[in-house]
N, C-alpha and C positions, 0 to 999 in steps of 0.2 A: 172696593176691597182695599184695605190698608195692610201694611206689613204686620201690624200688631194683631191682625185677625188670622194670620197664617198659623197653622198647626199641623203636625204630622197626621197621616191617615190613621184611623182607628185600628189598633192591633199591630201597628208597625213598630212601636216602641215598647220596651219592657222596663220595669223598675230595675235599678242596679242592685246587685247582690252586695249588701253592706256587711262585709265580714269583719269579725273581731269586735262586735258591738254587744257582747254579753250573751248569756245563756238563752235568754228569751228570744233572741233574734233567730235562733236555729243555726247560726253560723258563728258561734262563740268558741271559746277555749282554743281548739286547734285550728280554727278558721278554715276548715275544709282541706287541711294539709295532712291529715292522719297523724299517727304517732311516730316520732323518731325518724331516723333515716335522712338521707341526703335531700329528699324532696321537701322535708319539713323545715329545713334550715333556710336562713336568708341567703341570697345569692343564687337563687334559681335551682333548676334541676340539672339533669345530665345532658351533655351534647347529643345530637342525633346519632353520632357514630358510636356512642358508648354502649357496650353490650353487657353491662353488669359485672365486669371483671373478667369475662370470657375473652380469650385472645381475639382481637378485632379482625374482621374479615380482611381489611386492608393489609394486615400483617400476616394473615394465614396464607394468602395467595402468593404464588411465586412471582418474582419480579422478572420480567422479560424485556428484551430490547435494549436500546442504547439511548440515553438521554444526552444530547449534545449540549455541552456546557457553553455558556455565553462567550467565553474567551476563545473556544474552538470555532464557534460560528463566525467570529470576527476574522479568523485566519482563513476561512474557506473562500476559495476564489469564486467570485460571482461573474457569470458570463452573460453577455447579450447574445441570444441565439438568433441566427439568421439562416433561413432556408434558401436553397438554391433557386427556388421559384421567385424569390425577392430580388435576385440579381439579373433578371431578364432585361431590364431597362438599360443596362450598361453596355457600351460598345466593346468590341473585342480588343481594341488597342488601348483602352483606358484601364489603368491599374485600379483594382478594387482593394481598398484598404479601409481601416476604421474611419479615417478622416472623410473619405468619400461616402461612406455609409451614413455618417452623422450629417454630412452636408445635404444628402437626399432625404433625411428624416426617417431612415429605416431603423436606426438605433439612437439611443441617447448617449451622450458622452460620459466618460469616466469609468466605463466598464470594458473588460476584455471581450473579444469577439470570438464566438465559436460558430463555424459554418456547419449546418446540418444538411442531410442529403435528400430532403423532400423537394421534388421538382426536377426539372431537366435543365441542362446547360445548353445555351443557344450557340455558342461559338467558342473560340480559343480565348479563355479568360485567364488572366493572371490575378489570383486572389491571395491577398496577404491577410492572415488572421492569427490569433493566439492559439487556436485549436481547431481541428477538423474532425468530423466523424468519419468513420471508415468509408461509408457509402458516398459521402460528399467528395472525399479525396479520389475515389475510384471514378466517379462521374466526371469530375473536372479533368482527370488524366485521360479518360476515354475520348473526351471532346478535343484533346490536344492542348489543353491549358496547363497551368502550373499552380500548385497549391503551396504557398510559401509560409512557413511558420515565423511568427514574430517572437523573437526571444525576449523574455522578461528577466531582469536581474533577480536572482534568488536572494531573499532576506537571510542574513546569518543569525542564527539563534545564539545570542550571547548570554 
């Protein structure tokens, strides 16, 4: 068998509709587009959302919620979240700060750190972070440790 002998299965192909080839073709004159109107013009038909001049659904429905603009998203503070259960490997006398967490591979650098209250505190830990959840602060204090906030300089809006 050669490539020249290959052909499609019988019935799988159809003759193409040759429109605009005269009255005798059956698809002459208006070429299957009907008379007048937007669909008969060159440049295609209406977009899928077009409702024939009726107020579109997207404009009829009430708009809810808040869309955060890109410039606002850039100002939003991103935190690396660390649960208390991740701090179990630290000894009581070692200070826990972002540098120590990066060194152990718990967080990646360049982000502020927030301590969350999932887990238990093993001993008196001194934890320094940019933010603490209420539960984390209470658990650290109950174990006799200290939760110290790292102050970040505020940007002045000029």
